[in-house]
N, C-alpha and C positions, 0 to 999 in steps of 0.2 A: 178658779183652779182648772188646770189643763188635765184633759183626759189623755192618758198615755197612748190611747189608740189613735187619737188625732196627731200625734207627733209624727213629723215626716222627716226632717233632717235635724241632725245634730252635728255642730261644728265644734271641734276640740282645739282650743287655743292654749298657748303656753302660758299666758298670765292675764290678769284682770285688765290691764291696759289694752292689750290686743283684743280681747273680747269685747270691750266697750267701744273700741274703733269699728271693729266688724259690725257690731250692732248698729252703730251710726250709720256706716256706708252701705249697709245692706239694702235699705229702703231705696236709697238713690240708685244703686247699681242694678237692682233686680225689681224694683217697683212694688215691693211688699208693703201693705197697708198695716198690718198687724206688728206691734212691737214684739222683737224676739224676747225670750226669757234668758237671763244670765244665770247659770249656777256654778257654784264652786264645787270641784270634784277632787277631794283630797286623795292623794295616791295611798295606796294601802301601806299602813305601817308609818306614814309621815304625819307629824304634827305641826311641822312649820308651815305656815301660810305661804312661803316662797316656793315650797314643793307641790303647789296644787295647780291643777289644770283648770281651765275654765271652759264651760260649755255654753254655746249659744244655741238655744233650743228654738226651732221655728216650724210652725205649722205650715202645712201647704196641702189643705183639702183637696184643692183642684188639681194637685199634681202638675202644676205648670213650671216649677223650678227644676232644672236640669242638675242632676246630683254630680255630674262631672264638672259642671261650670262652678258649682258650690265648693266642690273639693279644691279646684284651682284658685278660687277666690280665697277661700281659708288658707290655702299655701302662700299667699301673699304676706301673711302674718306668721308664717312657720307653724301652721295648723292644718287640719285636715277634717274631711267629712267622714262621720262614722254612722253606720246603721244603728238606729234606736233599738 
């Protein structure tokens, strides 16, 4: 179980496929060792799975990942980095 205080970066992606690709490439691109956590985030009032955003939650206790680089990285999949 993750402690919310440990969460450093949340990448918001438009769908599950994009989130899975981001999680896969993240380690290669940024040298992260820990597996990021994927979370489905249903939009308020929406019950259709197609209307869900997906979050890639990444711990960065050392603070070595650049937020601007992560935002640009998520943008490659039409996503963005959001403050947790």
